[in-house]
N, C-alpha and C positions, 0 to 999 in steps of 0.2 A: 538515599534518593527517594523523592517524593512521587507519587504516583498518581500521573495524570489520567489514565484511563482505569476504570474499575468495574469489572463485569461480574455482577453479583448472582449466581443462581439462574441464569439466564435459560430459558426452554420457549420454542417455538412451534407452534401447531397449524399445519394451515388446514384449510378444509377444502375439499375437491368433490369432483361430481361422484366419486367411489368412496367417501367418506374421509376423514381425517388422515393429514398425513404428520408424522412427527418429526420435524427436520432438525430440532436441537433439544438437548436435554441437561438441565443443571449445570450450564458453563459458569465456571470461575476463574479469574485469572486478573494480574494487573500488569500495567505498562506503565514503566518510570519514565521520568521526563529524559529526553535525549536518547531513549532506547529504540532498536531497530529490532520490531518482533514481526518474524514470520509465521502465518498460521498454514498449516497443512493437513490435507486427508485425503481419503478416496473420494473420487468424483460423487455428487449428491449427497455428501455429508453434511452440508450447510453452510460451507465456509463464507460464500458472498452473502447468505444471508444473515451470518453472524456480524459481516463488516457492515452491513446496512443497517442491522440495529445498532452498531457503535456510533454509526453517523447519525442517527437519530431518523431516518428515513422509514426504516421499521419500528413498529413496536412490540417489543415481547411478550408472550403469552403468560410468562411469567418471569419474575427475577427485575433487575435494572440494571443500566449502565451508569456510572458516574464519569462527567469530564470535571477536573481539577474539583473534586469533592462535592458537584452540585449533579442532581438526577438528569440526565440529559432525556428531555422528551421530545425533541423533535430537531430538524436540520440547525445545526450550531455553525457559526462562524470560527468557530475554535477548529474544525476539521475542513480538511480539503478533499475531496474524493478524485481521484485518478483512475480512469476506467482500461479496461484491455485496448480499446480503439483511441486513438488519440481525439477523435471527434472535433478535428480543427475542420473548420467552415472554408471549402474551397474558394468560396468568392470573395474570403475577407482575406487582406495581406497577413503575413506572420506577426506584424506588431499590433493590428487589428483583432488576431484570434486570441493575443496575449491579454488584451485589455478587455477581452469579452465578461470574465468574471466581475470584475469592478463595476463595467457596464451595468449589469444586471442586477448589483447591489445597489446602483446608483450613487457610486462610489468613484467614478471615473472625473478626474483633477488634474491640475498640473503635477501635483506632488504624487499622484498613482502612475500617472503618465510617465515622469521620470525615474520612478522605481521601475518599471516595466522596461524603459530603454535600459537602466543598469543592467538589470538582471541579463538582458539580451547581450551588453558586452560583456559582463562577465563570462557566460557562458558559451560564447561563440557563435552567436547567432544574429548580432549588429547587423553584418551585413546583409542579410538575408531579409531584415525588417521590411521591406517593401515588396518582397518575393511572396509566392501565394505557395499553399501548401505541396501541391505538384510538384514543385521545382525542387522540394527538399528530399533527404533521405529518410527512411522509414525511423531511424536513430534520431536525426535532426527532429522530427516530426514529433517523437515523444518527449525529446528536452524542451520543446516549445510548449507540449500540453504541460509539462511539469512546471516552467514559468508562469504559465495562466495561473497555475493554481498559487503559486508562490504570491504572486502579485497580489492575493485577496489575503495575505497575511494570517493563514491558517497556522495554528502551533502542531495541529497533529495531522499528519498526511496519510490517507487510506489509501493503499494501492492494490486494486482488484486484478488480479491477473496482467499486469501492466505492461508486460513484456512477453507474451506469449504469442502475440500477432507477428513477432519478429521471427526472422531467420536466425539458425543457431550463431554464426560467427557476428551478427548485427546486435543480437540479445547480450552477448557477452560484453561487447563494446558498449551499450547502454546500461547493463548491470554496472559497469565501473562509473559512467558518467553519473547517472542517476544517485548511486551511492555517495560519490564524491559531494554531488549539489546537498543532499539530504545534511550531512554530516558538516560540511562547511555552514551551512544556514542553522546548524544545530535544531532541527526538526525532531520531533517524536514522530515514528512511521510503523504502520502495521500494513504488511505485505501479505495479501492470499495469494497463494502460488501452488501448482502440482510439481513443482520442479525441486526435487529435492536437494540438489547441487546448489540452485540458486537459494534456497533459504537457507542452508549451510553456509554459504559463503559470503551473505549480505547482512546476516541476523547476529543480534547478540543473543537471543534466544529463540527457540522454535517450539509453537504448541502444535502438537499433534493431536488431532481428532478421528474418532471411530468413524466406522460406517454408519450411515443413517438409521436411527437418531443419531446426531454427531454428539458424542460425548467426549468430555478431555479424557485423551489415554495419558498424556506426557509432556512436561514442557522438559526441552532440553536447553541446558546452558552452555553457549558455545565457546569454548577454550581452544583456541588455536596459537601455535608458537610460530608467528610471521611477524617479523618487526614492523613492516609497512603493510598495516592491515589494508587490503583492497580485494575486490571479489576474486580477482583472478589470482592474486598471491595466496587467499585463503584455501583456494582449489588445492594448492600444491603442499599446504601444510601436511606434516606426516598424521595428526589427529583425524584430518579431513575424511579419511575411508572408515576410520571408526564411527563416526556421527551418521555418515551415510547408510553403512550396514545396521546400524541399531535403529534408524528411523525407517528404513526399508523394511525391516522385521514389524515394527510397529503398523505400518501402513499393509502387510500381508496378512496381518490376522483380521480372520472374519470372526465378528462378535453378534 
């Protein structure tokens, strides 16, 4: 498999009124095309910082990130960022919200509009295209947020705690939805999460970071014996408990 993301010896130091804060230290890993990777670690270990560096929104203190073999020196159209909140504008219809990204990129045209409508049809939101966000459930809003990202045609999706604002039952359903969409669209995905079960059930590999400064502790390749691999089915696999316990132990070690 071809590596589409390469994180090479990335470290990040912030300046604060109380001195330097070492957020990340010497992080290296790669992500292959079509892989779904989760990054997990204790609060404050630099997970979101690392995702912002991968996206090009932040420049690391040292090290580099390569996208498709080229150094990433700033925000790239190759990546799409999905945040914890859906950030749908309440005064815009769902279709208008979905088209926002291509509007910002000055790429709104009949072709991108048709693409947006096609995504809405495919993923069950077409009949809500003229509704407003307040008229949608939390799960539907997250689906609309992902479609907004997909319409800009990124190859790599970056999801920063994208489901944590939802209640537990809705979160499980949205995990199923988003996972299915990402797999169907053949996107590469990197998810930052605090939820061990979510990371195991959605990912091909799980990257575990230490307490701050975030250092790479271990990368788990997730191999589960379920024929139809979906997040719900994965939670029922006999190996699921093993991975959960192993990652829990990694996160419980203070270094």
